C-alpha distance (Angstrom), angle and dihedral (degrees) to the residues before:
residue distance angle dihedral
X1 . . .
X2 3.80 . .
X3 3.79 133.5 .
X4 3.78 132.0 173.6
X5 3.78 133.2 -151.9
X6 3.81 122.4 -148.1
X7 3.78 107.6 -84.9
X8 3.79 96.6 43.1
X9 3.83 105.6 -79.7
X10 3.81 109.6 143.2
X11 3.79 131.3 -163.6
X12 3.82 113.1 -155.1
X13 3.77 118.1 -170.7
X14 3.79 124.2 -166.6
X15 3.78 124.9 175.2
X16 3.78 133.6 -157.5
X17 3.77 126.5 -175.4
X18 3.78 119.2 -147.1
X19 3.78 113.7 -174.3
X20 3.78 126.9 145.8
X21 3.78 121.2 -147.1
X22 3.81 109.9 -84.4
X23 3.76 93.6 8.5
X24 3.76 129.1 109.9
X25 3.78 101.7 -150.1
X26 3.76 115.7 158.8
X27 3.75 116.6 -101.3
X28 3.78 111.8 -113.7
X29 3.77 129.1 -156.1
X30 3.76 130.4 -166.3
X31 3.77 123.5 -137.0
X32 3.77 117.2 -156.3
X33 3.80 106.9 -155.5
X34 3.79 119.2 173.9
X35 3.82 89.9 -16.5
X36 3.80 93.9 -50.9
X37 3.81 122.8 115.2
X38 3.79 117.2 -138.9
X39 3.85 123.1 -176.5
X40 3.75 115.2 -132.7
X41 3.83 139.7 169.4
X42 3.81 118.0 -103.8
X43 3.82 92.7 -116.0
X44 3.78 88.5 54.9
X45 3.79 89.8 48.7
X46 3.79 90.9 54.5
X47 3.81 90.5 49.6
X48 3.78 89.9 49.6
X49 3.80 91.4 48.3
X50 3.78 92.4 53.1
X51 3.79 91.9 47.8
X52 3.77 91.1 47.1
X53 3.80 91.5 52.7
X54 3.79 91.9 50.0
X55 3.80 94.9 46.0
X56 3.80 90.1 46.2
X57 3.81 88.9 53.4
X58 3.77 91.0 49.2
X59 3.77 90.1 48.0
X60 3.78 91.2 57.8
X61 3.78 91.2 47.0
X62 3.79 94.2 47.2
X63 3.80 96.0 33.5
X64 3.77 96.1 140.2
X65 3.78 94.2 50.3
X66 3.81 93.3 46.0
X67 3.80 93.2 49.1
X68 3.80 89.3 47.2
X69 3.80 90.0 52.3
X70 3.80 89.7 52.1
X71 3.80 97.8 -127.3
X72 3.77 109.2 -177.7
X73 3.79 97.3 15.2
X74 3.79 114.9 144.7
X75 3.79 91.6 3.7
X76 3.81 93.6 -70.3
X77 3.78 118.0 151.9
X78 3.81 122.2 -140.3
X79 3.79 119.8 -149.4
X80 3.80 109.0 -137.0
X81 3.78 108.7 -167.8
X82 3.80 92.1 161.1
X83 3.83 107.0 18.7
X84 3.79 94.6 -164.0
X85 3.79 96.5 49.7
X86 3.80 95.4 38.1
X87 3.79 95.1 50.6
X88 3.78 88.8 52.3
X89 3.80 91.9 46.5
X90 3.78 96.5 52.4
X91 3.79 97.8 39.8
X92 3.81 92.9 96.1
X93 3.79 96.5 45.1
X94 3.79 128.8 73.4
X95 3.80 97.2 -173.6
X96 3.80 117.3 90.2
X97 3.78 124.0 -171.2
X98 3.79 119.2 -132.3
X99 3.80 114.9 -126.6
X100 3.75 132.6 -176.8
X101 3.80 106.6 -76.4
X102 3.80 95.1 -139.3
X103 3.80 92.6 53.6
X104 3.79 92.1 45.5
X105 3.77 94.2 50.6
X106 3.79 91.0 49.1
X107 3.80 90.7 52.7
X108 3.77 92.1 47.2
X109 3.79 92.1 53.3
X110 3.80 96.3 44.2
X111 3.80 97.1 45.7
X112 3.77 104.8 35.4
X113 3.77 121.6 156.8
X114 3.78 89.2 -109.4
X115 3.81 97.9 46.4
X116 3.82 93.5 45.8
X117 3.80 91.3 50.4
X118 3.80 95.2 -118.7
X119 3.80 91.5 121.8
X120 3.83 113.8 5.7
X121 3.79 118.8 -140.5
X122 3.82 107.1 -98.3
X123 3.77 98.9 169.6
X124 3.80 94.6 -105.6
X125 3.82 95.2 -52.9
X126 3.77 132.0 116.5
X127 3.81 142.8 65.8
X128 3.82 95.5 -53.1
X129 3.81 93.5 65.1
X130 3.80 92.4 44.2
X131 3.80 91.8 49.0
X132 3.79 90.4 52.0
X133 3.82 90.7 48.1
X134 3.81 91.8 52.7
X135 3.78 92.0 50.1
X136 3.81 90.8 49.3
X137 3.81 91.2 50.1
X138 3.81 92.6 48.4
X139 3.82 94.4 -114.6
X140 3.81 90.4 120.4
X141 3.80 133.3 37.5
X142 3.80 113.4 -106.1
X143 3.76 126.3 -132.7
X144 3.85 106.0 42.6
X145 3.81 102.2 134.3
X146 3.82 91.1 -175.5
X147 3.79 90.5 60.6
X148 3.81 90.4 45.7
X149 3.82 90.3 55.4
X150 3.79 89.5 51.4
X151 3.81 92.9 48.0
X152 3.80 89.0 52.5
X153 3.81 90.1 51.2
X154 3.81 89.4 50.5
X155 3.81 90.7 47.2
X156 3.80 89.6 52.6
X157 3.80 90.0 51.3
X158 3.81 91.2 46.3
X159 3.80 90.6 52.9
X160 3.80 93.2 48.5
X161 3.79 91.1 50.5
X162 3.80 91.1 50.2
X163 3.82 90.4 49.2
X164 3.83 91.9 49.0
X165 3.80 98.4 37.0
X166 3.80 93.4 125.1
X167 3.82 98.4 42.8
X168 3.84 90.3 45.9
X169 3.82 89.9 49.4
X170 3.78 90.4 -133.8
X171 3.81 96.3 152.3
X172 3.81 106.6 95.6
X173 3.80 94.9 -155.0
X174 3.80 96.1 48.1
X175 3.80 91.8 47.2
X176 3.81 92.7 48.0
X177 3.81 91.8 61.1
X178 3.79 88.3 75.1
X179 3.75 114.1 75.7
X180 3.79 111.9 -112.0
X181 3.80 90.2 -152.7
X182 3.80 94.0 53.4
X183 3.82 91.6 46.8
X184 3.80 90.1 51.3
X185 3.83 92.8 46.5
X186 3.82 92.6 46.7
X187 3.81 90.7 50.9
X188 3.81 89.4 58.7
X189 3.82 89.2 67.0
X190 3.80 101.3 32.0
X191 3.82 113.6 31.1
X192 3.79 106.9 -142.2
X193 3.80 124.4 -161.5
X194 3.80 113.6 -167.7
X195 3.78 111.4 172.7
X196 3.78 113.5 -168.6
X197 3.82 114.1 -104.9
X198 3.82 86.1 -133.4
X199 3.81 123.1 73.9
X200 3.78 116.5 -141.4
X201 3.80 128.8 -128.9
X202 3.81 129.2 -110.0
X203 3.83 109.9 -165.5
X204 3.78 118.3 -167.7
X205 3.79 136.0 171.6
X206 3.78 146.3 116.7
X207 3.78 126.2 -42.8
X208 3.79 120.5 -75.3
X209 3.82 95.2 13.6
X210 3.81 93.5 125.6
X211 3.81 101.4 -99.9
X212 3.80 94.8 137.3
X213 3.80 92.5 42.8
X214 3.82 91.5 52.3
X215 3.79 93.8 47.1
X216 3.82 90.1 49.4
X217 3.81 89.4 48.6
X218 3.82 88.9 53.1
X219 3.81 92.9 45.1
X220 3.80 93.6 49.2
X221 3.82 91.1 56.7
X222 3.83 93.9 55.1
X223 3.82 117.0 106.5
X224 3.80 112.9 -93.7
X225 3.81 92.9 -128.4
X226 3.81 93.9 61.3
X227 3.79 123.0 107.1
X228 3.79 97.2 -113.7
X229 3.79 140.0 139.1
X230 3.79 133.2 -170.0
X231 3.80 112.2 -159.4
X232 3.80 140.0 153.3
X233 3.80 115.1 -105.2
X234 3.82 92.4 -121.6
X235 3.80 90.3 53.7
X236 3.80 92.1 44.9
X237 3.80 93.5 54.1
X238 3.82 92.3 45.9
X239 3.78 87.8 54.6
X240 3.82 91.9 48.1
X241 3.82 92.3 52.5
X242 3.81 90.4 46.3
X243 3.81 90.8 52.9
X244 3.81 91.1 47.1
X245 3.80 89.0 56.8
X246 3.81 89.2 53.7
X247 3.82 92.2 52.4
X248 3.79 99.8 47.7
X249 3.79 111.7 147.9
X250 3.82 95.3 31.5
X251 3.81 114.4 125.1
X252 3.81 93.4 -120.4
X253 3.82 109.6 10.3
X254 3.82 91.8 175.4
X255 3.80 90.7 62.3
X256 3.80 90.5 50.6
X257 3.82 91.3 48.6
X258 3.81 90.8 47.5
X259 3.80 89.1 50.9
X260 3.80 91.7 52.2
X261 3.82 92.6 47.9
X262 3.82 94.6 46.8
X263 3.81 92.8 46.0
X264 3.80 88.4 56.8
X265 3.81 100.0 35.5
X266 3.79 122.2 17.2
X267 3.84 88.4 171.2
X268 3.79 108.9 57.3
X269 3.83 121.2 -170.8
X270 3.82 111.3 -167.8
X271 3.79 119.1 -171.8
X272 3.82 121.4 -150.1
X273 3.78 101.5 4.1
X274 3.80 102.7 -156.4
X275 3.80 125.4 153.7
X276 3.81 115.7 -155.7
X277 3.80 102.1 138.6
X278 3.80 119.5 83.4
X279 3.82 90.9 -148.0
X280 3.82 89.7 58.1
X281 3.79 92.5 43.9
X282 3.81 93.1 55.0
X283 3.81 96.0 53.2
X284 3.82 102.5 36.8
X285 3.80 96.9 85.3
X286 3.82 95.3 51.8
X287 3.81 92.4 39.9
X288 3.80 94.8 52.5
X289 3.79 93.8 40.7
X290 3.80 86.9 59.3
X291 3.82 91.4 44.3
X292 3.81 93.7 49.6
X293 3.82 90.5 44.7
X294 3.79 87.3 57.1
X295 3.81 92.2 53.0
X296 3.81 100.6 -98.0
X297 3.81 116.3 163.1
X298 3.81 113.6 -151.6
X299 3.80 125.9 -151.5
X300 3.79 113.1 179.9
X301 3.79 144.6 166.8
X302 3.79 125.9 -149.1
X303 3.80 143.4 161.4
X304 3.80 89.3 -133.0
X305 3.80 132.4 69.3
X306 3.83 111.8 -121.4
X307 3.82 92.8 -104.8
X308 3.81 91.0 54.1
X309 3.80 98.0 51.5
X310 3.82 113.3 123.9
X311 3.81 89.2 1.5
X312 3.80 110.6 -177.0
X313 3.80 91.9 7.2
X314 3.81 125.5 144.9
X315 3.81 114.4 -84.0
X316 3.82 90.3 0.1
X317 3.80 90.4 162.3
X318 3.82 87.1 72.5
X319 3.82 89.1 52.1
X320 3.81 97.0 51.4
X321 3.85 95.3 82.4
X322 3.82 88.1 61.2
X323 3.82 90.2 58.4
X324 3.81 90.0 55.1
X325 3.81 90.5 47.4
X326 3.81 90.4 49.7
X327 3.82 93.0 49.8
X328 3.80 90.7 47.2
X329 3.83 95.0 53.4
X330 3.83 100.1 33.4
X331 3.77 135.6 51.4
X332 3.81 106.6 -128.1
X333 3.79 112.3 -137.6
X334 3.81 124.6 -173.5
X335 3.80 120.3 -147.5
X336 3.78 101.8 -152.4
X337 3.80 99.4 -174.7
X338 3.79 115.5 134.2
X339 3.82 93.0 -160.9
X340 3.81 115.9 107.5
X341 3.81 102.4 -154.7
X342 3.79 91.7 -171.0
X343 3.78 89.5 67.4
X344 3.81 95.5 52.0
X345 3.82 93.0 85.7
X346 3.78 120.7 98.0
X347 3.80 117.8 -93.3
X348 3.79 121.0 -98.5
X349 3.80 123.6 -173.4
X350 3.79 101.3 -174.0
X351 3.84 99.2 96.0
X352 3.81 106.2 32.2
X353 3.82 114.9 63.1
X354 3.81 120.1 -173.1
X355 3.78 124.9 -151.5
X356 3.78 140.0 32.0
X357 3.78 95.6 -90.8
X358 3.79 95.6 91.5
X359 3.84 106.3 82.8
X360 3.78 110.0 172.7
X361 3.83 93.6 1.5
X362 3.81 95.4 118.1
X363 3.81 92.0 51.2
X364 3.79 89.8 47.8
X365 3.84 91.3 51.9
X366 3.80 89.8 43.6
X367 3.82 91.5 56.2
X368 3.81 89.4 48.2
X369 3.82 91.6 53.4
X370 3.82 95.7 50.0
X371 3.81 92.7 51.7
X372 3.79 114.3 -165.6
X373 3.81 94.1 -8.1
X374 3.82 116.9 116.5
X375 3.83 110.7 -128.5
X376 3.77 123.5 -140.6
X377 3.81 143.1 154.7
X378 3.80 113.9 -63.4
X379 3.80 136.7 -172.5
X380 3.82 121.5 -136.2
X381 3.81 122.2 -157.7
X382 3.81 110.2 -130.7
X383 3.85 118.9 173.8
X384 3.79 136.9 -53.5
X385 3.81 92.9 11.8
X386 3.80 96.1 -49.0
X387 3.80 119.5 138.5
X388 3.79 133.6 -162.9
X389 3.80 120.8 -145.4
X390 3.82 113.0 -138.1
X391 3.86 111.9 -159.2
X392 3.82 93.7 -151.9
X393 3.78 130.1 4.3
X394 3.79 138.6 163.6
X395 3.81 140.9 143.0
X396 3.82 93.8 8.4
X397 3.83 93.6 -50.5
X398 3.81 126.3 112.9
X399 3.82 128.3 -166.1
X400 3.83 124.0 -152.2
X401 3.79 136.1 165.4
X402 3.82 106.7 -128.7
X403 3.80 94.0 -114.0
X404 3.82 92.0 55.1
X405 3.79 91.8 57.0
X406 3.81 105.0 31.5
X407 3.81 106.4 22.2
X408 3.78 94.1 56.3
X409 3.83 126.3 77.6
X410 3.80 95.1 -91.0
X411 3.79 128.9 136.9
X412 3.79 146.6 -178.7
X413 3.81 94.0 -61.6
X414 3.81 91.0 57.1
X415 3.80 92.1 49.2
X416 3.81 90.9 48.1
X417 3.79 88.8 55.1
X418 3.79 91.2 47.8
X419 3.81 96.4 52.7
X420 3.77 93.0 40.9
X421 3.80 86.8 64.8
X422 3.82 103.6 31.0
X423 3.80 130.5 46.7
X424 3.84 95.3 -168.4
X425 3.81 129.3 47.8
X426 3.81 121.3 -163.5
X427 3.81 105.4 -160.7
X428 3.79 120.0 -175.7
X429 3.80 126.0 -156.0
X430 3.83 109.4 9.1
X431 3.85 104.4 -173.6
X432 3.77 132.1 -151.9
X433 3.79 109.7 -91.7
X434 3.79 129.6 -125.9
X435 3.78 142.3 130.4
X436 3.82 91.8 -54.7
X437 3.83 93.7 61.9
X438 3.81 102.2 23.4
X439 3.82 93.3 134.1
X440 3.81 91.4 51.9
X441 3.81 88.2 51.1
X442 3.82 90.5 55.5
X443 3.81 90.4 50.9
X444 3.80 92.3 47.7
X445 3.82 90.4 51.9
X446 3.81 89.9 50.9
X447 3.81 91.2 46.6
X448 3.82 92.7 53.3
X449 3.83 91.4 44.6
X450 3.79 93.1 53.8
X451 3.80 93.3 43.0
X452 3.78 91.9 64.8
X453 3.78 112.4 41.1
X454 3.79 141.5 71.1
X455 3.78 116.9 -104.9
X456 3.77 138.5 172.9
X457 3.79 122.2 -123.9
X458 3.79 101.0 -132.0
X459 3.78 94.4 169.1
X460 3.80 94.2 77.0
X461 3.76 128.7 63.9
X462 3.80 91.5 -119.3
X463 3.84 95.0 60.6
X464 3.81 94.2 -147.1
X465 3.80 123.5 -166.6
X466 3.80 116.1 -133.6
X467 3.77 124.6 -165.4
X468 3.78 105.2 -155.8
X469 3.79 106.8 -174.3
X470 3.80 84.1 154.0
X471 3.78 125.1 -171.2
X472 3.81 116.1 -118.3
X473 3.80 120.0 -154.3
X474 3.79 111.5 -177.2
X475 3.77 149.6 149.9
X476 3.80 114.3 -136.2
X477 3.76 137.3 -176.6
X478 3.81 91.6 -124.9
X479 3.80 143.3 -2.8
X480 3.84 116.9 -72.9
X481 3.81 94.5 -92.9
X482 3.80 94.8 48.4
X483 3.82 91.8 46.6
X484 3.81 88.4 69.1
X485 3.81 102.6 31.2
X486 3.83 91.9 112.2
X487 3.82 92.1 52.6
X488 3.82 110.2 88.9
X489 3.79 139.6 163.5
X490 3.81 122.2 -119.6
X491 3.80 91.4 -101.4
X492 3.82 90.8 50.1
X493 3.81 90.3 50.0
X494 3.81 90.8 52.2
X495 3.80 89.6 57.0
X496 3.80 92.5 58.3
X497 3.80 109.4 106.9
X498 3.81 113.8 -104.6
X499 3.78 117.6 -117.3
X500 3.80 113.2 -87.8
X501 3.78 136.9 162.5
X502 3.82 88.4 -81.0
X503 3.80 94.0 44.4
X504 3.79 110.8 55.8
X505 3.80 134.0 -169.8
X506 3.79 88.8 -97.1
X507 3.82 90.1 70.9
X508 3.82 93.4 55.8
X509 3.78 117.9 109.2
X510 3.79 99.0 -126.6
X511 3.82 90.4 -170.5
X512 3.82 93.8 53.5
X513 3.82 111.5 141.1
X514 3.81 115.7 -159.4
X515 3.79 105.4 -161.0
X516 3.81 122.7 144.4
X517 3.83 98.4 -158.1
X518 3.79 93.9 44.9
X519 3.80 90.9 41.9
X520 3.81 90.6 57.8
X521 3.81 95.2 38.8
X522 3.81 93.3 53.8
X523 3.83 91.8 69.8
X524 3.78 90.1 56.9
X525 3.82 91.5 48.3
X526 3.82 93.0 48.3
X527 3.79 89.3 49.7
X528 3.79 93.1 49.6
X529 3.80 94.4 45.9
X530 3.80 88.4 52.5
X531 3.80 92.0 49.1
X532 3.81 93.5 46.1
X533 3.79 89.8 54.3
X534 3.82 94.7 50.5
X535 3.78 122.9 110.0
X536 3.82 91.7 -122.1
X537 3.81 93.8 53.3
X538 3.82 93.2 48.6
X539 3.81 91.8 46.9
X540 3.81 90.4 51.8
X541 3.79 89.3 49.5
X542 3.82 91.8 51.8
X543 3.80 91.3 47.0
X544 3.81 91.5 53.4
X545 3.79 91.7 49.0
X546 3.81 90.5 51.3
X547 3.81 91.2 47.5
X548 3.80 91.1 50.4
X549 3.83 91.6 48.2
X550 3.82 90.3 50.1
X551 3.82 91.6 50.7
X552 3.81 90.9 50.0
X553 3.81 91.0 50.5
X554 3.81 91.2 51.0
X555 3.81 90.8 47.8
X556 3.82 92.0 50.1
X557 3.79 90.5 47.6
X558 3.81 91.9 51.5
X559 3.81 90.8 48.9
X560 3.82 89.8 49.7
X561 3.79 90.5 55.8
């Protein structure tokens, strides 16, 4: 067996079996490394082979860094006890020390990435392989070491879940053999805490760094028979509150809700974990304590580090225990990339119009988009009997003045209902935000969030998945950055120069809004607005509409026959 690292270093493995009739002598193999032959037991050879395969895979993925480090130059051999850490450690140094080959090989076999638990052996499956495939095919940009670190963390988690599949009760069919009712009844008499042997992963970082893409990549590689769910945090909390309404009068409705969620999905992937609502903040600790007690494994993405969740929120002292619970049950992993991939698309100016000199333009564009359809007022079903009035709607397009959608007491549930029924929103008159319209700014952020992610309708018996990726046509008072320039975090506000003799009251921003949650959320909204107005995003939207129309035509034709 032969394998080569970048730079020319080759490992050549030859084996010979010596066993006399009736004897039980151990089989011995010989490794030839850099022209030296080293005897080795077969079990050690297998361990070495697995490590070699993993390191070779990592070498392809991190080719630039490995070549920069000079691995394999001049026939030197590098000992990689922890491939991930070592590759990072040597990436800034070109000088490699030569060690005794026998000692190095022994270390490599006894402290492989698999055996040390850094990256469990998953038989070539998992997010790492898929990430590498997408880079090779050109679907993803190569060279982001921050994303690579995150993929390796996800691969480690994937391997641990595979290793503990039975103890985590991940298999849906095996778990369903036990009666949910009997388990619930038995737990009334004997409280049972069964933490998962696997800790989850909490990924956080700046906007557009690929957190959602990486979590989806991880989720898509999971076996189809596992009890798993991928859901946006907004959608998850709406579902929790809906379930709580159903279980009014129960002694501890949160425990019942946690039982229902864990029975359905023991592996829970939550996208964009962001706490802004005091009602959510007050129940999260008890809810997730119940979920973790029932073995739930959490994988989540967020713009905020755990310690900065709900920062500055009302009654935050009651929320702090949840942060400790989260850090106890999840590994927190920062994605430090400064690249916003949403902004890499080419600019498009056909759907975002800046300035107040466009009276009636949005309605004119709206009528162009709906074609020959006649628009009229429509009513959208939301949840729990609520309804949303749409001023004008036709052919999958909805028209709203900004104040009708963001200056009224509406929330995430209303926006879910809107985008479940309409693929295009024409929004007229988006203002600049500040202290005078802070609440409208929060609603606008929520509206843009929900317009551009995949969610699952849990309020119907069919549990349908909807991919929004909606198109936004709007007139705005300023470009996305300037819309939010008066919204700042506390730390940003502290950097503003104090008033002096050279800086008068006239230079103060009287509409300045100091709000930590909104100050962080605005970056995500600016990023999404930029992406939604890119040529690539709009072309993808058109392609999906054409695909849907083609499917409907085929369905109608089959019904006609």
